[in-house]
C-alpha positions, 0 to 999 in steps of 0.5 A: 352897757357892758362894753366899754370904749377907750378914748383916743389921744388925738385926731391927727391925719394918718397920711395926706391921702386919708383926706383926699378921696379919689382924684386925678393925679400926675402919671407918677402917682397913678398907682397911688391913686388906685390905692386911694380909690380902694381905701375906706376910712372909718371914724371910730369912737375911741381906740381899742386897747388891743385887737388880739381876740382874747384880749378885746373888750371894746367893740372897735377892737372886735370890729377890727379883729373880725376882719383879721381872725376867723371863727370855725363857723359864723351864725347867719344874721338873725339866726337862732343859736339852737338852729344848726342850719343857721351856721355858715362856713368860715375857717371850717368848710364843713362839720357834723355832729358826732353825738349829743356832746361833740362836733367834728370840724373839717378845716377849709382846704388850703387855709393859710395864715397870712405869713404863708404857713398852713392853718392846722387843727393844732391851731384850733386846740391852742386857740380854745386853750387860750380863750379858756385861760384864766390869765387872759380871762377872755369874756368867753372863759366862763363858757369854755373853762372846764366845759369843753375839750378840743382834740386834733384828730388829724392835721385838718380835723378837730373834735370839740366836745362839751361835758353836757348836752346843750342845744347851743353846743354848735354856737358855743363851739363857734361863736366865742373863739377866733382861731390864732396861729400857734406857731406865733404865740405858743412860745410866749406865756399867756400872761405876756400877751397883753404887753407884746405890741408887735404887729408882726405877731398879729397874723390871722387867716381872714381877708385883711391883715394889719399893716400899721397902727399909730397909737392915738391916731389911726390903724390900717388893714390891707386886703390879704392876697387872696381877698377879692374885695374892691376895698383894698385898705381900711383905715380907722381914725380914732376920735375921742367922742361921738361929736368928733367922730361924726365931724370926720364924716361930715367933713368928708375925712371919713366914709363910715361911722357905726352909729350917729350919736345922739340920734338927733344928729341924724338930720345932719347926715341926711342933709349931706348929699354925699352921705346916707343914713343907714338904719339897722337894729341895735343889740341894745335894750333899755329898762328901769329896774326896781330894787325889790329887796330894798337898800341894805339896812333900810328895809323894803320900799313901796317897790317891793309891792307887785301892785305898785310895780304893775301900776307904774308899768301900766302908767308908762307909755313905753312906745312913746318913751322909746320914740321920744328918746330914739326916734320913730323907728325905736320900739318898746321891747316885749321883755328884756331883749333887743330887736336882734335877739331871735326870741323877740315876739310881738305875741309876748304878753305885756302890761297895757298902757292904761293910766286909769287901770294903774290908778285903780291898782294903787287905790285897791292896794291902799295908796290914796291921793292926798290934798297935795296930790301925792299918794300915801298909805299909813302915812307913808308917801309913795316915793322913791329915787331913780338912779342914772349914770351921768354918761347917758343923756338919754337915760337921764331924760328917760327918768325925767319923763317918768318922773313927770308922768307918774307925778301927774297921772298917779300921784307918785313922788319920784326923785332923779339922781344922776352920778358919775358912771363909776359911782353908778356901778358901785351903787348897783353892786351895793344895791344902794338904789331904789330903781335904776335906768339900765341898758344891756347889749345882747349877744345872739344867745338868750342865755345871758338873760339868766344872769340879768333876771334869774336868781342865778344872777344875784351878785352879778347883773341881777342888781334888783335881786329879782327872784321868781321860781316860776320864771326861773323854771320856765326860763330853764326849760326854754334853754333846754329846747333844741327846736327853734319854734318850741324854744321861742314858744317856751321863752315867750311863756317865761317872758309872759310870767316876768312881765306880769310880775313887773320887776322892771319896765322894759322901755326901749329897743332902738335902731342904730343909724350908720353914716355911710358915704355914697361911694361905698356900695353894697353895704349890708350890716350884721349888727353883731359885727357891723363891718364883718360883711365889708369884703363883699362891699364895693366902691363907686370910683365915680364918686368922691368922698 
């Protein structure tokens, strides 16, 4: 996946109360017990390098930052990025379209920074400049730099204008940028931001403020004075790996874990009566992508032949593979998308699972089985290599399943090569592979699929150099649709074309399973930021951790 995680240095206890839960104490400690009862502890896999939004690259940092800093507006979970009715107020209380390229936002009356100073339109202008800056190089920079101008019309009104009309302009004006306090950061050059670790500067307008950060151990947020949540304090305990994070929950030293990894560990959570396993859709999808042009200097492989790719796809029981790897709720996606992406449709046409039809395709293309069971054409065996990163046991297992089923059902000789993740990335960039097992994380917009599967993604994420003018044209047309229903239909037509050509086999769209202590109530998870709803959660004080 594209998001990375930084390992924590240790697992030391933050303070004694982190592991105690709610319990009776002496009269002198009554107030302290109230604080503890309003505390939840999150077991995090890895520690963020920064929580300041333009510098965040890890999901843990995003999760923390989304409780401290606000967007102008938020997209409702499951909302379509082209549906303007799917956006809800956050730092802006209302907005209106000015014309085809502009939106006017009115800031929430009385909005203040956590140091008491008012939030102003100048803060919004400053924040957009920061996210578009090449020195900070935030993930949002390609979307914003040179494409948007932001103007303060008065102290509480901002005009955001794009260079060209786009059905996703409201999404682009709200999703990518968290608003920062200009009065704190403007005196410091952008290039110096990463080196400043002062907690006093990590001031937002959101429901929680940063209270403490002991590197390698824990980070604590506490509720701002205007927050009504019963959860008054949130502590992240940083674990070096998934097993260590899960053990914090199973030992009742933590209340929450975003994802139980591997999925085979979910029964351990279910066996603990104080915990519940909470499934929710993942933003990930996985695939096997083919190198259509072949390795540089080696010429094309049999995978350049569309008949071979279609036969391999039809000989793959995608639904069974997804369930085998990720459990009974996992699905085979109808194209390059997770279950969160709003263009998902079970009506998209995919190649059926039919091993007999797959064999006939290869026969017709001249690939005949020999005495050893392997197919050949003009003396060339139907053989190629499958590449996976050593960091993903699921993807290695995936390739082993494909290797065996294709040998048995089709007479294909596939080898499996597993390499360290940096080597894996280097080989993709050099196109030094025949096929590779990949996994991407979606954001709410389907726009990122262009980088992965259209010709515009050559030199970026389209490592297999897929190039189909019909698909590119259909995808571009879909991206111009402003009506959600029409856009879904247009994206479906593009996916029909992609699937028929089989540049990849789209194999799994899993659920995540969170581990949640039953003392935490009202839990609703937005998969794009799993803790963003926490201000609305509660604590059952009758239960212990």
